[in-house]
Every structure is written in structure tokens, then in C-alpha cells.
C-alpha positions as CSV (number, residue, x, y, z in Angstrom):
1,X,-25.6,49.3,-76.4
2,X,-25.4,52.1,-73.2
3,X,-23.0,52.2,-70.6
4,X,-24.5,50.2,-68.0
5,X,-24.6,47.6,-70.8
6,X,-21.1,48.2,-71.4
7,X,-19.7,48.6,-68.5
8,X,-16.1,47.5,-68.6
9,X,-14.2,46.6,-65.0
10,X,-9.9,46.0,-64.6
11,X,-9.5,42.7,-62.9
12,X,-6.7,42.1,-60.9
13,X,-4.8,39.8,-63.1
14,X,-4.6,43.0,-66.0
15,X,-7.8,41.2,-67.5
16,X,-10.5,42.7,-68.2
17,X,-14.6,41.5,-68.2
18,X,-17.9,42.2,-69.4
19,X,-20.7,42.8,-66.6
20,X,-23.8,42.6,-67.8
21,X,-26.5,44.9,-65.8
22,X,-29.2,44.0,-64.0
23,X,-31.2,47.2,-65.1
24,X,-31.8,46.7,-68.5
25,X,-35.2,46.9,-69.8
26,X,-37.5,45.1,-67.1
27,X,-40.5,45.4,-69.7
28,X,-38.8,43.7,-72.5
29,X,-37.5,41.4,-69.8
30,X,-40.4,40.4,-67.9
31,X,-42.7,39.7,-71.7
32,X,-39.7,37.7,-72.5
33,X,-39.6,35.0,-69.0
34,X,-43.5,35.3,-69.4
35,X,-43.6,34.1,-72.8
36,X,-40.8,31.8,-72.2
37,X,-42.8,30.7,-69.0
38,X,-46.0,30.4,-71.1
39,X,-44.1,27.5,-73.3
40,X,-42.7,26.0,-70.9
41,X,-44.3,21.7,-71.7
42,X,-46.0,20.8,-67.9
43,X,-45.7,24.2,-66.3
44,X,-49.4,25.0,-65.1
45,X,-51.3,27.9,-66.2
46,X,-51.7,28.8,-62.9
47,X,-48.5,30.0,-62.3
48,X,-47.4,32.3,-65.5
49,X,-51.6,33.3,-66.9
50,X,-52.8,36.8,-66.2
51,X,-54.7,37.0,-63.4
52,X,-57.8,38.5,-64.9
53,X,-57.6,36.3,-68.1
54,X,-57.1,33.5,-66.0
55,X,-60.6,34.3,-63.6
56,X,-63.0,34.5,-66.7
57,X,-61.2,31.5,-68.0
58,X,-61.3,29.5,-65.2
59,X,-65.4,30.7,-63.2
60,X,-67.4,30.0,-66.5
61,X,-66.7,26.1,-66.3
62,X,-67.1,25.8,-62.6
63,X,-69.9,28.2,-62.2
64,X,-71.8,26.3,-65.6
65,X,-71.1,23.2,-63.7
66,X,-72.7,23.9,-60.7
67,X,-75.6,24.9,-62.5
68,X,-75.7,22.0,-64.7
69,X,-75.3,20.0,-61.4
70,X,-78.3,21.9,-60.0
71,X,-80.3,20.1,-62.5
72,X,-80.3,16.8,-61.7
73,X,-83.2,17.2,-58.9
74,X,-85.6,19.7,-60.5
75,X,-84.9,16.7,-64.0
76,X,-85.8,14.1,-62.1
77,X,-88.9,15.9,-59.9
78,X,-90.4,17.0,-63.4
79,X,-90.7,13.4,-64.7
80,X,-91.6,11.8,-61.4
81,X,-94.3,14.2,-60.5
82,X,-95.7,12.4,-63.2
83,X,-95.5,8.9,-61.9
84,X,-97.9,10.6,-59.0
85,X,-97.9,13.2,-56.3
86,X,-96.5,10.7,-53.1
87,X,-93.8,9.7,-55.7
88,X,-92.8,13.4,-56.0
89,X,-93.1,14.4,-51.8
90,X,-90.9,11.1,-51.3
91,X,-88.3,12.0,-53.9
92,X,-88.6,15.4,-51.9
93,X,-88.0,13.5,-48.5
94,X,-84.8,12.6,-50.0
95,X,-83.3,15.9,-50.4
96,X,-81.5,15.8,-47.2
97,X,-79.6,12.6,-47.3
98,X,-78.6,14.2,-50.6
99,X,-77.7,17.3,-49.3
100,X,-75.7,15.6,-46.8
101,X,-74.0,13.2,-49.9
102,X,-73.4,16.4,-51.9
103,X,-71.7,17.7,-48.6
104,X,-69.1,14.9,-48.1
105,X,-68.3,14.8,-50.9
106,X,-68.3,18.0,-52.2
107,X,-65.9,19.2,-48.8
108,X,-63.6,16.2,-49.4
109,X,-62.8,17.1,-53.1
110,X,-62.7,21.1,-52.1
111,X,-60.1,19.8,-49.9
112,X,-58.2,17.9,-52.2
113,X,-57.8,20.6,-54.5
114,X,-56.9,23.2,-52.1
115,X,-53.6,20.7,-50.7
116,X,-52.7,19.8,-54.6
117,X,-53.3,23.3,-55.9
118,X,-50.8,24.6,-53.2
119,X,-48.2,21.7,-54.1
120,X,-48.3,22.4,-58.1
121,X,-47.8,26.1,-57.2
122,X,-44.5,24.5,-54.6
123,X,-43.5,22.3,-58.1
124,X,-43.7,19.6,-55.7
125,X,-45.2,16.8,-57.6
126,X,-44.9,13.5,-55.3
127,X,-47.2,15.4,-52.7
128,X,-49.2,16.4,-55.9
129,X,-49.5,11.9,-56.5
130,X,-49.8,11.7,-52.6
131,X,-52.9,14.1,-52.3
132,X,-54.7,12.8,-55.5
133,X,-54.4,9.9,-54.7
134,X,-55.3,10.2,-50.3
135,X,-58.4,11.8,-52.0
136,X,-59.2,9.1,-53.9
137,X,-59.0,6.7,-51.0
138,X,-61.2,9.2,-49.1
139,X,-63.7,9.1,-51.4
140,X,-64.1,5.4,-51.7
141,X,-64.5,5.5,-47.8
142,X,-66.8,8.5,-48.1
143,X,-69.0,6.0,-51.1
144,X,-68.8,2.9,-48.7
145,X,-70.8,4.8,-45.8
146,X,-73.6,5.7,-48.0
147,X,-73.4,2.4,-49.1
148,X,-74.1,0.8,-45.4
149,X,-76.7,3.8,-45.0
150,X,-78.5,2.7,-49.2
151,X,-78.3,-0.5,-47.5
152,X,-80.1,-0.4,-44.2
153,X,-81.0,2.9,-42.8
154,X,-83.1,3.9,-45.7
155,X,-86.5,2.8,-43.9
156,X,-85.5,4.4,-40.5
157,X,-85.3,7.4,-42.6
158,X,-89.0,7.4,-43.7
159,X,-90.2,6.3,-41.1
160,X,-88.4,9.3,-39.2
161,X,-90.5,11.5,-41.4
162,X,-94.0,10.2,-42.7
163,X,-96.3,7.0,-41.9
164,X,-97.9,6.8,-45.6
165,X,-96.7,3.4,-46.6
166,X,-96.9,4.7,-50.3
167,X,-94.4,7.3,-49.6
168,X,-92.4,5.0,-48.2
169,X,-91.8,3.0,-50.6
170,X,-91.3,5.0,-53.3
171,X,-88.9,6.6,-50.7
172,X,-87.1,3.7,-50.5
173,X,-86.8,2.6,-54.2
174,X,-85.6,6.0,-55.0
175,X,-83.1,6.1,-52.2
176,X,-81.5,2.6,-51.8
177,X,-80.1,3.3,-55.7
178,X,-79.4,6.9,-55.2
179,X,-76.7,5.7,-51.7
180,X,-76.2,2.1,-53.5
181,X,-75.1,3.6,-56.2
182,X,-73.6,7.0,-55.3
183,X,-69.9,6.3,-56.1
184,X,-70.4,7.9,-59.3
185,X,-71.4,10.5,-57.9
186,X,-68.1,10.6,-55.7
187,X,-65.8,9.8,-58.2
188,X,-67.3,12.6,-60.4
189,X,-67.1,14.9,-58.2
190,X,-63.8,14.5,-56.8
191,X,-62.1,14.3,-60.7
192,X,-64.1,16.8,-61.5
193,X,-62.5,18.9,-58.4
194,X,-59.0,17.4,-59.5
195,X,-59.5,18.7,-63.3
196,X,-60.2,22.1,-61.5
197,X,-57.2,22.4,-59.5
198,X,-54.7,21.9,-62.0
199,X,-57.0,24.7,-64.1
200,X,-58.3,22.5,-66.9
201,X,-62.2,23.6,-65.5
202,X,-63.5,23.4,-69.3
203,X,-63.2,19.6,-69.3
204,X,-65.1,19.5,-66.0
205,X,-68.2,21.1,-67.3
206,X,-67.8,18.7,-70.1
207,X,-68.7,15.9,-67.5
208,X,-71.6,17.9,-66.0
209,X,-73.1,18.2,-68.7
210,X,-72.5,14.5,-70.7
211,X,-74.4,13.3,-67.3
212,X,-76.9,16.0,-67.6
213,X,-78.1,14.9,-71.0
214,X,-77.5,11.5,-70.1
215,X,-79.7,11.9,-67.4
216,X,-82.5,13.6,-69.3
217,X,-82.7,11.4,-72.1
218,X,-82.5,7.9,-69.6
219,X,-85.0,9.6,-67.0
220,X,-88.6,9.4,-69.2
221,X,-87.3,6.2,-71.1
222,X,-86.5,4.2,-67.8
223,X,-89.2,5.7,-65.2
224,X,-92.0,4.9,-68.1
225,X,-91.2,2.2,-69.9
226,X,-90.2,3.8,-73.4
227,X,-88.1,1.7,-76.4
228,X,-88.6,-1.4,-74.8
229,X,-87.4,-0.1,-71.8
230,X,-89.2,-1.7,-68.4
231,X,-91.0,1.0,-66.9
232,X,-89.5,1.1,-63.3
233,X,-91.2,4.1,-62.1
234,X,-90.0,6.0,-59.0
235,X,-86.6,3.7,-59.2
236,X,-85.6,4.4,-62.9
């Protein structure tokens, strides 16, 4: 050991004490601290993992999730186009309302994500729980808004864009279901952002992939009536 690490000073009472130097090997100390922190139970990986590894590990699943999310309308359009041209037009006209749903859902969820991530960094777990609870409550409120829209405003929404009775009928079949059953969409977005804020982006990607695969499988079955399922057309 060096003199610095074994420095001894004479105390006033005639006793000696060892003074441990703070200037020991910093690289070893930092690696030990990082290794210990990484193994601490309950320690969030975003506070201890190297930035480059963290960036790749978190960004790729999020990018994949967004890509899969963008496929929903494309898959719906592919199958609905086989019903009729007016059916496809009706689904296309519903896009502004769906975009508004996604904007409110994702905007609210990103706000929850930011507050929750900050609270995790501060290790303020009471604030973490409050952020999650308040976020879920806001998600329910947003759903109730679109539930009311789905029950009372869809007809007026389509009549403001077209006078074609068949397009309006197809559009109501489609958009009423989208709005009144939108709780699943909002819940998925909120829970996905909660997982992302804790660094568990792989799980959010798995939920998106599961939903997309189920959607691809059930679309033709419910639209065209395969395997004994009644043919529901655009509503399916």
C-alpha cells in the first residue's frame, strides 16, 4: 500500500488513527460502484447502465412498437378494400378522429412517462405511485370523452364530410365501434408508456406485436365470416 493509503496522524490524546485516502484508484472505485449499483435489488437500470447500451436497448423496441402501431390502419384498409370502394372511403374518413384519439392518448401517456421517470430518478416512490394512478385516471376520462363522441357525434362527423348514404352507413359501423371500444387502445398506450418509463421497453413491444398479430388474424375472420363467425363487414 502507498503512504497515502497508510497515512497516520498523531491524535491529541496520544493515540494514532488511520486516515484512508480518497485519492485511491478512481477507475477501480468507479467500476466497483457501477457493478454494485447494477446488482442492487430494485435499482432502475436507467440510473446505472452505460448510456450507449441504454440508448440502443430502449430505442429499438420503441421504434418497433411505433412501426407496428402504424400497421393497424394499413391492415384494416387492406381487408376493408375487398368489401367495396365506399367501405374503404368510410374507413379513410375516420382517420382524423383516430388521429385525435392517438394524439390525446399518446400525449397524456408521454406526460405520465416524463413525471414518472423523473420521480424514479429522484427515488420518490410515493410520487411514482401518484403519477401512475393519476395517469390511469386521466386515461379513463379521455376514454369517456370518446365514448360520448361514439354514441352521439359519429353521424354528424360523417355528414360534415360526405352526402353519400352508403359511406355514412359504413362509416358509422366502423367509427362507433372504434370510439366506444377505445378503452383498450388508451389502456394499452398508457401501460406501454408506464413500462417504457421504467426501462422495460421490450414488454411494450411484445404487447404491440401481440395486438397486431391478433388484429391480422381476426380481421378477415370477422369481416368476411370465416370459421362460423358471422360476416360483419366494416364493423368486423
